[in-house]
LODO-811061 format. One line per field, with one value per residue (C-alpha): residue number from 0; residue in three letters; x, y, z. Coordinates in nm, 4 decimals. Example, Ala and Ser with C-alpha at 12.3 -4.5 7.8 and 13.67 -1.06 7.14 Angstrom:
BEGIN
nr	(0,1)
rest	(ALA,SER)
c1	(1.2300,1.3670)
c2	(-0.4500,-0.1060)
c3	(0.7800,0.7140)
This chain:
BEGIN
nr	(0,1,2,3,4,5,6,7,8,9,10,11,12,13,14,15,16,17,18,19,20,21,22,23,24,25,26,27,28,29,30,31,32,33,34,35,36,37,38,39,40,41,42,43,44,45,46,47,48,49,50,51,52,53,54,55,56,57,58,59,60,61,62,63,64,65,66,67,68,69,70,71,72,73,74,75,76,77,78,79,80,81,82,83,84,85,86,87,88,89,90,91,92,93,94,95,96,97,98,99,100,101,102,103,104,105,106,107,108,109,110,111,112,113,114,115,116,117,118,119,120,121,122,123,124,125,126,127,128,129,130,131,132,133,134,135,136,137,138,139,140,141,142,143,144,145,146,147,148,149,150,151,152,153,154,155,156,157,158,159,160,161,162,163,164,165,166,167,168,169,170,171,172,173,174,175,176,177,178,179,180,181,182,183,184,185,186,187,188,189,190,191,192,193,194,195,196,197,198,199,200,201,202,203,204,205,206,207,208,209,210,211,212,213,214,215,216,217,218,219,220,221,222,223,224,225,226,227,228,229,230,231,232,233,234,235,236,237,238,239,240,241,242,243,244,245,246,247,248,249,250,251,252,253,254,255,256,257,258,259,260,261,262,263,264,265,266,267,268,269,270,271,272,273,274,275,276,277,278,279,280,281,282,283,284,285,286,287,288,289,290,291,292,293,294,295,296,297,298,299,300,301,302,303,304,305,306,307,308,309,310,311,312,313,314,315,316,317,318,319,320,321,322,323,324,325,326,327,328,329,330,331,332,333,334,335,336,337,338,339,340,341,342,343,344,345,346,347,348,349,350,351,352,353,354,355,356,357,358,359,360,361,362,363,364,365,366,367,368,369,370,371,372,373,374,375,376,377,378,379,380,381,382,383,384,385,386,387,388,389,390,391,392,393,394,395,396,397,398,399,400,401,402,403,404,405,406,407,408,409,410,411,412,413,414,415,416,417,418,419,420,421,422,423,424,425,426,427,428,429,430,431,432,433,434,435,436,437,438,439,440,441,442,443,444,445,446,447,448,449,450,451,452,453,454,455,456,457,458,459,460,461,462,463,464,465,466,467,468,469,470,471,472,473,474,475,476,477,478,479,480,481,482,483,484,485,486,487,488,489,490,491,492,493,494,495,496,497,498,499,500,501,502,503,504,505,506,507,508)
rest	(MET,THR,ARG,GLN,THR,CYS,ILE,LEU,ALA,HIS,ASP,LEU,GLY,THR,THR,GLY,ASN,LYS,ALA,THR,LEU,ILE,GLY,ALA,ASP,GLY,LYS,PRO,LEU,ALA,ALA,ALA,PHE,VAL,SER,TYR,ALA,THR,ALA,TYR,PRO,HIS,PRO,ASN,TRP,ALA,GLU,GLN,ASN,ALA,ALA,ASP,TRP,GLU,ARG,ALA,ILE,ILE,VAL,CYS,THR,ARG,ARG,LEU,LEU,ALA,GLU,SER,GLY,ILE,GLU,PRO,GLN,GLN,ILE,ALA,ALA,VAL,SER,PHE,SER,GLY,HIS,MET,GLN,GLY,ALA,LEU,VAL,VAL,ASP,SER,ALA,GLY,ASN,PRO,LEU,ARG,PRO,ALA,ILE,ILE,TRP,ALA,ASP,GLN,ARG,ALA,ALA,PRO,GLN,ALA,GLU,ALA,MET,ALA,GLN,ALA,TYR,ALA,SER,ASP,THR,SER,ALA,ILE,TYR,ARG,ARG,THR,GLY,HIS,ARG,ILE,SER,PRO,ALA,TYR,THR,ALA,ALA,LYS,VAL,MET,TRP,ILE,ARG,ASP,ASN,GLN,PRO,ASP,ILE,TYR,ARG,ASP,ILE,GLY,VAL,VAL,LEU,GLN,ALA,LYS,ASP,TYR,ALA,ALA,PHE,LEU,LEU,THR,GLY,VAL,PHE,ALA,THR,ASP,TYR,SER,ASP,ALA,SER,GLY,THR,GLN,VAL,PHE,ASP,LEU,GLU,LYS,ARG,GLU,TRP,SER,ASP,ASP,LEU,MET,ARG,ALA,PHE,ASP,ILE,ARG,SER,GLY,ILE,PHE,PRO,GLN,ALA,CYS,PRO,SER,THR,GLN,VAL,ILE,GLY,HIS,VAL,THR,SER,GLN,ALA,ALA,SER,ALA,THR,GLY,LEU,LEU,ALA,GLY,THR,PRO,VAL,VAL,ILE,GLY,GLY,GLY,ASP,GLY,ALA,CYS,ALA,THR,VAL,GLY,ALA,ALA,VAL,ILE,ARG,ALA,GLY,ASP,ALA,TYR,THR,TYR,ILE,GLY,SER,SER,SER,TRP,LEU,ALA,LEU,SER,THR,ARG,ALA,PRO,MET,PHE,ASP,THR,GLU,GLN,ARG,ILE,VAL,ASN,PHE,ALA,ALA,LEU,ASP,PRO,ASP,LEU,TYR,PHE,SER,LEU,GLY,ASN,MET,GLN,ALA,ALA,GLY,GLY,ALA,PHE,ASP,TRP,ILE,GLU,ARG,VAL,LEU,ARG,ASP,ALA,GLY,VAL,SER,GLU,ALA,GLY,HIS,SER,ALA,LEU,ASP,ALA,LEU,ALA,ALA,GLY,THR,PRO,PRO,GLY,ALA,GLY,GLY,VAL,LEU,CYS,LEU,PRO,TYR,LEU,LEU,GLY,GLU,ARG,SER,PRO,HIS,TRP,ASN,PRO,ARG,ALA,ARG,ALA,ALA,PHE,VAL,GLY,LEU,ALA,MET,SER,HIS,GLY,ARG,ALA,GLU,MET,VAL,ARG,ALA,VAL,LEU,GLU,GLY,VAL,ALA,PHE,ASN,MET,ARG,TRP,ILE,MET,ASP,VAL,LEU,ARG,ASN,LEU,THR,GLY,PRO,ASP,GLY,VAL,ALA,SER,MET,ARG,VAL,ILE,GLY,GLY,GLY,MET,ARG,SER,ALA,LEU,TRP,ARG,GLN,ILE,PHE,ALA,ASP,VAL,TYR,GLY,LEU,PRO,LEU,SER,ARG,PRO,HIS,LEU,ASP,LEU,ALA,ALA,THR,SER,LEU,GLY,ALA,ALA,ILE,ALA,GLY,GLY,ILE,GLY,VAL,GLY,LEU,PHE,PRO,ASP,PHE,ASN,VAL,VAL,GLU,THR,LEU,ILE,PRO,ILE,GLU,PRO,ALA,GLU,ARG,PRO,ASP,PRO,VAL,ASN,ASN,ALA,ARG,TYR,GLU,LYS,LEU,TYR,PRO,LEU,PHE,GLN,ARG,THR,TYR,ALA,ALA,LEU,LYS,PRO,VAL,PHE,ASP,GLU,LEU,VAL,MET,LEU,GLN)
c1	(1.5128,1.5621,1.3536,1.0837,0.7507,0.4559,0.0773,-0.1282,-0.4326,-0.7122,-0.9475,-1.2560,-1.3850,-1.6760,-1.4635,-1.2158,-0.9874,-0.6623,-0.4158,-0.1195,0.1785,0.2556,0.5686,0.5903,0.6752,0.3398,0.4996,0.3702,0.6034,0.3958,0.0402,-0.1836,-0.5303,-0.7892,-1.1123,-1.4582,-1.7902,-2.1072,-2.4298,-2.7335,-3.0051,-3.2906,-3.3234,-3.1939,-3.0354,-2.6610,-2.5119,-2.1724,-2.0724,-1.8948,-1.6975,-1.5375,-1.4317,-1.2758,-1.0901,-0.9612,-0.8332,-0.6506,-0.5014,-0.3930,-0.2283,-0.0416,0.0707,0.2021,0.3981,0.5408,0.6451,0.7400,1.0101,0.8245,0.8156,0.4825,0.6375,0.7130,0.3415,0.2400,-0.1331,-0.3956,-0.6568,-0.9462,-1.1437,-1.4500,-1.7550,-2.0316,-2.4105,-2.4460,-2.5998,-2.4264,-2.6410,-2.4695,-2.5832,-2.4497,-2.1452,-2.0657,-2.1894,-2.3377,-2.7099,-2.7394,-2.5320,-2.4451,-2.6725,-2.4234,-2.4370,-2.5581,-2.8700,-3.1981,-3.4528,-3.5724,-3.7752,-4.1001,-3.9202,-3.7856,-4.1406,-4.2484,-3.9721,-4.1040,-4.4561,-4.3304,-4.2065,-4.4697,-4.5140,-4.1455,-3.9070,-3.6440,-3.6154,-3.4476,-3.2190,-3.1077,-3.0636,-2.8742,-2.7284,-2.9121,-3.2376,-3.4560,-3.3379,-3.3245,-2.9486,-2.8879,-2.8502,-3.1725,-3.4014,-3.2080,-3.2487,-3.6200,-3.6383,-3.4910,-3.7455,-4.0357,-3.9231,-3.7027,-3.8461,-3.6720,-3.3364,-3.4331,-3.5171,-3.1675,-2.9783,-2.7187,-2.5374,-2.5543,-2.2081,-2.0407,-1.7743,-1.4763,-1.6496,-1.6759,-1.3092,-1.2150,-1.4339,-1.2591,-0.9251,-1.0379,-1.3706,-1.4986,-1.8083,-1.7511,-1.7964,-1.6670,-1.8509,-1.8104,-1.9728,-2.2345,-2.3258,-2.4265,-2.6929,-2.9665,-3.0225,-2.7164,-2.7352,-2.4688,-2.3867,-2.4244,-2.2258,-2.4542,-2.7214,-3.0703,-3.3108,-3.6095,-3.5401,-3.5124,-3.8450,-4.0065,-3.8780,-3.9550,-3.5924,-3.4944,-3.2765,-2.9290,-2.8500,-2.5936,-2.2409,-2.0528,-1.9624,-1.6213,-1.3625,-1.1868,-0.8552,-0.9834,-0.7895,-1.0882,-0.8915,-0.5953,-0.5311,-0.6497,-0.4479,-0.7042,-0.6781,-0.2991,-0.2961,-0.5172,-0.3391,0.0208,-0.0077,0.1384,-0.1153,-0.1684,-0.1148,-0.3387,-0.6423,-0.7748,-1.1299,-1.0554,-1.3377,-1.5696,-1.4123,-1.5431,-1.4051,-1.0704,-1.0437,-1.1025,-0.7974,-0.6003,-0.6751,-0.5224,-0.8584,-0.8229,-0.9032,-1.2423,-1.2955,-1.0778,-1.2584,-1.1891,-1.3459,-1.3151,-1.3725,-1.3981,-1.6830,-1.9012,-1.8004,-1.8370,-1.7420,-1.6740,-1.6101,-1.4545,-1.6556,-1.6684,-2.0431,-2.2893,-2.4333,-2.8039,-2.9580,-3.3298,-3.3763,-3.1669,-2.9467,-2.6270,-2.5526,-2.3276,-2.0986,-1.8769,-1.5103,-1.2229,-1.1190,-1.3819,-1.3843,-1.4818,-1.7576,-1.7657,-2.0566,-2.0830,-2.2830,-2.2334,-2.3269,-2.3882,-2.1992,-1.8866,-1.5991,-1.8797,-2.0214,-1.6816,-1.6631,-2.0067,-1.9244,-1.5957,-1.7770,-2.0462,-1.7874,-1.5767,-1.8779,-1.9554,-1.6194,-1.4285,-1.0735,-0.9258,-1.1988,-0.9803,-0.9996,-0.6685,-0.7584,-1.0983,-0.9382,-0.7041,-0.9951,-1.1986,-0.8958,-0.9055,-1.2585,-1.3075,-1.4850,-1.8592,-1.8326,-1.9617,-2.2891,-2.3606,-2.4735,-2.4797,-2.6828,-2.4731,-2.7517,-2.7030,-2.7898,-3.0464,-2.8922,-2.8236,-2.6986,-2.8297,-3.1515,-3.2050,-3.4052,-3.3807,-3.5840,-3.3272,-3.1825,-2.8881,-2.9386,-2.7455,-2.8944,-2.7837,-2.6546,-2.6254,-2.4988,-2.1644,-2.1025,-1.9167,-1.7362,-1.5148,-1.8039,-1.9986,-1.7020,-1.6189,-1.9855,-1.9800,-1.6703,-1.8214,-2.1588,-1.9993,-1.8166,-2.1373,-2.3197,-2.0323,-2.0376,-2.4067,-2.3135,-2.0353,-2.2803,-2.5095,-2.2164,-2.1157,-2.4668,-2.4363,-2.0866,-2.0740,-1.8972,-1.5531,-1.6380,-1.4796,-1.1773,-0.9735,-1.0207,-0.8099,-0.8726,-0.8197,-0.9380,-0.8697,-1.0613,-0.8287,-0.5342,-0.6666,-0.5083,-0.7964,-1.0612,-0.8717,-0.8620,-1.2340,-1.3028,-1.0817,-1.2587,-1.6109,-1.5435,-1.3545,-1.1098,-0.7434,-0.6884,-0.4277,-0.3355,-0.2145,0.1000,-0.0165,0.1850,-0.1205,-0.4973,-0.6267,-0.8600,-0.5740,-0.3624,-0.6524,-0.7057,-0.3333,-0.3174,-0.6115,-0.4274,-0.1011,-0.2697,-0.4425,-0.1142,0.0855,0.2897,0.1459,0.0500,-0.2770,-0.4403,-0.2262,0.0482,-0.1016,0.0446,0.3876,0.3141,0.1194,0.2722,0.0110,0.1077,-0.0459,-0.2397,-0.4538,-0.5742,-0.8907,-0.8496,-1.0450,-1.1730,-1.2862,-1.4384,-1.6421,-1.7686,-1.8695,-2.0398,-2.2819,-2.3304,-2.3754,-2.7216,-2.8258,-2.7248,-2.9409,-3.2364,-3.1999,-3.2419,-3.5434,-3.7036,-3.6469,-3.7405,-4.1119,-4.0113,-3.7943,-4.0888,-4.3131,-4.0469,-3.9978,-4.3729,-4.3795,-4.1053)
c2	(1.1582,0.9760,1.1273,0.8860,0.8730,0.8364,0.8391,1.0743,0.8868,1.0641,0.8503,1.0475,0.8484,0.9110,1.0900,1.2683,1.2629,1.0702,1.1615,0.9332,0.9593,0.6045,0.4983,0.2668,-0.0149,0.0292,0.1732,0.4934,0.7899,1.0341,1.0737,1.3483,1.3452,1.6198,1.5449,1.6793,1.6532,1.4613,1.6403,1.4527,1.7211,1.4712,1.1063,0.8795,1.1762,1.1957,1.4801,1.6263,1.9619,1.9401,2.2514,2.0447,1.7842,2.0592,2.2050,1.8608,1.7876,2.1196,2.1090,1.7442,1.8000,2.1120,1.9477,1.6414,1.8477,2.0687,1.7867,1.4984,1.6494,1.5207,1.7688,1.8194,1.6984,1.3612,1.2884,1.0708,1.0829,1.1685,0.9031,0.8672,0.6442,0.7569,0.6516,0.5202,0.5305,0.9014,1.1918,1.5241,1.7267,2.0106,2.2533,2.2476,2.4499,2.2076,2.4233,2.2124,2.2791,2.1312,1.9224,1.5736,1.2941,1.0205,0.6416,0.6214,0.8306,0.6360,0.9163,0.7903,0.4936,0.6286,0.6647,0.3104,0.1937,0.3812,0.2037,-0.1303,-0.0352,0.0572,-0.3017,-0.4630,-0.7515,-0.8490,-0.6621,-0.9254,-0.7666,-0.4625,-0.6872,-0.8779,-0.5610,-0.3524,-0.6113,-0.4625,-0.5099,-0.2000,0.0134,0.3768,0.3275,0.3762,0.6946,0.6662,0.6791,0.9792,1.1694,1.0862,1.2297,1.5572,1.5565,1.5047,1.7347,2.0010,2.0449,2.3788,2.2124,1.9112,2.1361,2.2882,1.9580,1.9327,1.6214,1.3749,1.2897,1.0669,1.2049,1.1026,1.2201,1.5705,1.5615,1.4644,1.7448,1.9986,1.9085,1.8702,2.0464,1.7143,1.5310,1.1543,0.8482,0.4944,0.1659,0.0693,0.3872,0.3815,0.0280,0.1624,0.3985,0.1413,0.2915,0.1336,-0.1846,-0.3921,-0.6327,-0.3897,-0.1267,0.1556,0.3802,0.2310,0.4810,0.2535,0.2335,0.6118,0.6425,0.3915,0.5867,0.9263,1.0386,1.2889,1.1339,1.2747,1.3785,1.1056,1.1589,0.9571,0.6159,0.4791,0.2249,0.3033,0.3334,0.6023,0.9295,1.1657,1.4878,1.6833,1.9214,2.2654,2.5806,2.6915,2.3614,2.3719,2.7154,2.5917,2.2625,2.3116,2.0310,2.0722,2.1854,1.9083,1.6213,1.3291,1.2592,0.9019,0.8598,0.5667,0.3860,0.3485,0.2541,-0.1040,-0.1661,-0.0066,-0.2085,-0.5270,-0.4547,-0.3392,-0.6755,-0.8395,-0.9972,-0.9721,-1.3247,-1.4917,-1.7009,-1.4856,-1.3702,-1.1325,-1.0052,-0.6403,-0.5409,-0.1694,0.0135,-0.1776,-0.4985,-0.6842,-1.0167,-0.9998,-1.2605,-1.1745,-1.3204,-1.3311,-1.2609,-1.1241,-1.3814,-1.3485,-1.4891,-1.5725,-1.4114,-1.1074,-1.1384,-1.0374,-0.7562,-0.7124,-0.4320,-0.3711,-0.4179,-0.1887,-0.4506,-0.4171,-0.7961,-0.8658,-0.8106,-0.8568,-1.0070,-0.9192,-0.9112,-0.6199,-0.5732,-0.2467,-0.2757,-0.4921,-0.2927,-0.0544,-0.3209,-0.3584,0.0220,0.0191,-0.2336,-0.0537,0.2787,0.1319,-0.0153,0.3017,0.5176,0.2813,0.3713,0.0542,0.1858,-0.0853,-0.0675,0.0262,-0.1899,-0.3691,-0.4397,-0.5786,-0.7844,-0.9414,-0.9944,-1.1769,-1.3888,-1.5394,-1.6681,-1.9997,-2.0114,-1.9844,-1.7059,-1.9286,-1.9912,-1.6254,-1.5299,-1.1738,-1.0507,-0.7446,-0.5603,-0.2173,-0.0324,-0.2691,-0.5014,-0.5345,-0.8782,-1.1351,-1.0009,-0.6572,-0.5714,-0.2123,-0.3231,-0.5772,-0.4979,-0.6139,-0.8678,-1.0786,-1.4230,-1.6711,-1.4326,-1.5690,-1.4359,-1.6034,-1.3965,-1.0673,-0.8320,-1.0998,-1.3141,-1.0162,-0.8800,-1.2199,-1.2741,-0.9469,-1.0559,-1.3980,-1.2521,-1.0443,-1.3542,-1.5614,-1.3024,-1.2892,-1.6719,-1.6467,-1.4195,-1.6563,-1.9470,-1.7542,-1.7023,-2.0652,-2.1803,-1.9847,-2.1020,-2.4515,-2.5657,-2.5100,-2.1594,-1.9995,-2.2104,-1.9508,-1.6002,-1.2854,-1.0362,-0.6604,-0.3628,-0.2228,-0.4981,-0.7587,-0.6158,-0.8211,-1.1679,-1.2900,-1.1711,-1.3220,-1.6569,-1.6350,-1.5727,-1.8640,-2.0934,-1.9757,-1.9850,-2.3132,-2.1627,-2.0620,-1.6881,-1.4842,-1.1165,-0.8881,-0.7121,-0.3538,-0.0469,0.1734,0.1472,-0.1016,0.1623,0.4050,0.1348,0.0223,0.3793,0.4207,0.0994,0.2160,0.5437,0.3706,0.1456,0.4469,0.6197,0.3069,0.2916,-0.0566,-0.3088,-0.4376,-0.5338,-0.8475,-0.6153,-0.6492,-0.9988,-0.8371,-0.5293,-0.6970,-1.0030,-1.2344,-1.3699,-1.6781,-1.5949,-1.7931,-2.1452,-2.2934,-2.4894,-2.8161,-2.8167,-2.4530,-2.5016,-2.7977,-2.5823,-2.3005,-2.5427,-2.6194,-2.2556,-2.1128,-2.2657,-2.1463,-1.7945,-1.8274,-1.9619,-1.6818,-1.4196,-1.6011,-1.6243,-1.2568,-1.1089,-1.0676,-0.9150,-0.6592,-0.5682,-0.5044,-0.3080,-0.0696,-0.0168,0.0817,0.3462)
c3	(-2.2320,-2.5601,-2.8338,-2.9428,-3.1163,-2.8829,-2.8666,-2.6513,-2.5166,-2.3333,-2.1228,-2.0212,-1.7259,-1.4941,-1.2329,-1.4568,-1.7584,-1.7511,-2.0236,-2.0896,-2.3215,-2.4384,-2.6237,-2.9209,-2.6774,-2.5016,-2.1876,-2.0257,-2.0444,-1.8410,-1.7147,-1.5826,-1.4302,-1.3932,-1.2102,-1.2839,-1.1071,-1.1796,-1.0910,-0.9589,-0.9807,-0.9343,-0.8355,-1.1155,-1.2984,-1.3672,-1.5712,-1.6552,-1.7985,-2.1348,-2.0419,-1.7652,-2.0215,-2.2331,-1.9363,-1.8368,-2.1882,-2.2132,-1.8635,-1.8925,-2.2300,-2.1238,-1.7994,-1.9829,-2.2317,-1.9578,-1.7241,-1.9539,-2.1712,-2.4770,-2.7635,-2.9455,-3.2717,-3.1061,-3.0712,-3.3656,-3.2885,-3.0300,-2.9519,-2.7097,-2.4774,-2.2854,-2.0905,-2.3144,-2.3588,-2.2878,-2.4768,-2.5233,-2.7613,-2.9491,-3.2174,-3.5714,-3.4618,-3.1790,-2.8904,-2.6075,-2.5642,-2.2140,-1.9732,-2.0962,-1.9762,-1.8862,-1.8708,-1.5084,-1.5765,-1.5593,-1.6085,-1.9480,-1.8199,-1.9796,-2.3124,-2.2866,-2.2296,-2.5422,-2.7332,-2.6120,-2.7178,-3.0658,-3.0961,-2.8755,-3.1156,-3.0968,-2.8646,-2.9417,-3.2876,-3.1286,-2.9246,-3.2321,-3.4381,-3.1847,-2.9484,-2.6504,-2.4676,-2.4403,-2.1514,-2.0371,-2.0039,-2.3759,-2.5779,-2.7797,-2.4756,-2.3400,-2.6671,-2.6597,-2.3062,-2.4328,-2.7182,-2.4768,-2.1961,-2.3573,-2.7084,-2.7681,-2.7087,-2.9209,-3.2158,-3.2046,-3.1938,-3.4664,-3.3440,-3.0528,-2.9219,-2.6665,-2.4316,-2.6407,-2.9609,-2.8179,-2.7187,-3.0744,-3.2098,-2.9866,-3.1436,-3.5057,-3.5620,-3.7046,-3.5822,-3.5687,-3.3524,-3.3720,-3.4080,-3.0401,-2.9051,-3.1809,-3.0747,-2.7318,-2.8664,-2.9480,-3.2947,-3.4583,-3.6638,-3.4932,-3.7749,-4.0660,-3.8713,-3.9784,-3.8297,-3.8478,-4.0047,-3.9478,-3.5724,-3.5567,-3.7379,-3.5019,-3.1992,-3.3575,-3.3395,-3.6057,-3.8736,-3.9255,-3.5680,-3.5095,-3.6429,-3.8994,-3.7540,-3.8466,-3.7317,-3.4047,-3.5875,-3.8242,-3.8497,-3.8455,-3.8748,-3.7474,-3.4603,-3.5682,-3.5108,-3.2513,-3.0637,-3.0905,-2.9288,-2.6437,-2.5740,-2.6827,-2.9383,-3.2859,-3.5436,-3.7971,-3.5504,-3.6577,-3.4377,-3.4208,-3.2914,-3.0550,-2.8787,-2.5833,-2.2517,-2.2556,-2.6036,-2.5169,-2.1946,-2.3940,-2.6102,-2.3058,-2.1434,-2.4544,-2.5375,-2.9135,-3.0330,-3.0525,-2.7391,-2.5116,-2.1967,-1.9108,-1.5913,-1.4943,-1.1326,-1.0637,-0.8944,-1.1374,-1.3114,-1.6348,-1.7865,-2.1604,-2.4275,-2.7643,-3.0533,-3.4335,-3.4302,-3.1737,-2.9331,-2.8614,-2.5462,-2.5638,-2.2200,-2.3225,-2.0151,-2.1954,-2.4401,-2.7420,-2.8596,-3.1599,-3.0708,-3.1666,-3.4210,-3.6972,-3.7403,-3.3790,-3.1234,-2.7498,-2.5605,-2.1960,-1.8796,-1.6434,-1.2796,-1.1035,-0.7729,-0.7513,-0.6082,-0.5136,-0.2823,-0.1136,-0.0862,0.0754,0.3481,0.4171,0.4500,0.6767,0.9102,0.9025,0.9831,1.2699,1.4201,1.3360,1.3359,1.1142,0.8503,0.5524,0.2415,0.3024,0.6652,0.5697,0.2935,0.5505,0.7899,0.5257,0.4310,0.7808,0.7256,0.5413,0.2035,0.2468,0.5081,0.7841,0.6015,0.5176,0.1680,0.0335,-0.2610,-0.3613,-0.5436,-0.3879,-0.7112,-0.8529,-1.1086,-1.4765,-1.5823,-1.5446,-1.3872,-1.5438,-1.2359,-1.1037,-0.8015,-0.6870,-0.3458,-0.1373,0.1387,0.3875,0.4456,0.7098,0.9759,1.3289,1.6621,1.5965,1.2844,1.2675,1.0347,0.8810,0.7612,0.6289,0.4329,0.2856,0.1956,-0.0010,-0.1973,-0.2617,-0.3584,-0.6343,-0.7595,-0.7542,-0.9646,-1.2131,-1.2262,-1.3176,-1.6083,-1.7130,-1.7172,-1.9542,-2.1912,-2.1594,-2.2423,-2.5671,-2.6586,-2.5100,-2.1919,-2.3464,-2.4673,-2.1597,-2.0698,-1.8803,-1.7495,-1.7576,-1.4793,-1.4683,-1.2656,-0.9221,-0.7439,-0.8880,-0.6974,-0.4050,-0.4015,-0.1850,-0.4278,-0.7212,-0.5412,-0.4656,-0.8346,-0.9408,-0.6946,-0.7839,-1.1597,-1.1375,-1.3869,-1.3830,-1.3900,-1.5723,-1.5445,-1.8221,-1.7046,-1.7399,-1.6525,-1.7060,-1.7254,-1.9820,-2.1281,-2.1927,-2.3536,-2.5744,-2.6947,-2.7601,-2.9623,-3.1765,-3.2298,-3.3150,-3.5700,-3.7200,-3.8031,-3.8889,-3.5691,-3.5010,-3.7728,-3.6225,-3.2929,-3.2647,-3.1417,-2.7922,-2.7720,-2.7937,-2.5847,-2.3030,-2.1323,-1.9815,-1.6415,-1.4759,-1.1612,-0.9186,-0.9939,-0.8430,-0.5214,-0.5640,-0.2063,-0.2193,-0.5639,-0.4355,-0.1482,-0.3827,-0.6217,-0.3385,-0.2372,-0.5873,-0.6502,-0.3040,-0.4078,-0.7181,-0.5194,-0.2648,-0.5345,-0.6792,-0.3338,-0.2492,-0.5864,-0.5006,-0.1663,-0.3486,-0.5705,-0.2689,-0.0803,-0.3712,-0.3961,-0.0286,-0.0601)
């Protein structure tokens, strides 16, 4: 193999760590994946063991070096992406004090209520300061839960870290985070790009327990001799902090100019718009994060179950003994059903919902079923229901930017490998789609680009326009779009009609 300079990007996802060696041309040279478990010790709890993250980082790095033929001295920098909005609390020496509370954890609802009471006169002030509505999903409420329920642990907290921050600490011994992950804590001033001491006082969170926040391209330190011995990396290799997975995916989707938008469909989904300034919705239906580029933000709406809803219907049919229930078979089955699924609507709210409803009591429903309907209509209704909800989010963003604010849509994620689902999105959105030509995950590429900029391998984030070709994809079919324009308001009215029913059902559980 030709000797070349490359970036090592670690992406600590919910199911495991993917490590990728990426060349200066943006192409992957080698990749390794090590899984780890998520524990659910109580309802609404979701935790991971930081020791598993450490093991995954070490094993992935050693495997890459052993199998790729890349020498440690060829690695120009190590950079990171990771799941956001968690809370790993460590002591002053960096030793984890308890398992990490990750993004999916919802245990801190009482603490979120206390946050709302602290700003009872104007909860929108928190939204405008931090970019987020009050929610147990964010780091601040999770730290407050530890304070209220595990006071001995709270007293010993030295620093609160995100997943990728801990990985960077393991290599450098330096505590740091970046602006994108900091902007998911709900105690970070989004526009000033600094920790908000007055919010911490209002929430009774001890000052000084969050790490230094810096740009995603910042070299925070270098691989220590101890870390080099563990991983096989060269001591002294620069370590760039990188960013949260949503911010890295935005760069990996080549959404690096204000007005660019993309839809990501994985287990969950989000629709994000790159902006010069945060966009604030009076109903707080969308949220705002700091981007990897320190001059940009991204405003988004995220839904809980997108690809997860497709997984659910596939699993239900498989468990029912339908032999051809695999995803590709169901995709083909749904493709044989006309738009509108024979008059069946699906609300895909299997995990409650975030945007645009922010309603944990929301539930999934099929409406319009008749004896003539079968698997094909139900599967297509699920795919269309996800697209309708994402259209709802897009309309919120459009209302804030004007009708021309979202003129086209890039699409990424595993769900967008389906040509049928892409066409449904094009028809429901009424927009042409395009697809970044990616040879690896968008999150990994975004982290690598941040790392490359940090050490001067790349000039700035505009390099994505050279590294990532954008390919035209599906265009809306006028007939299908007209059909969906009639069904979309029915979808909205169906949710409004069933919302009080959802509330009563949850009370009866």
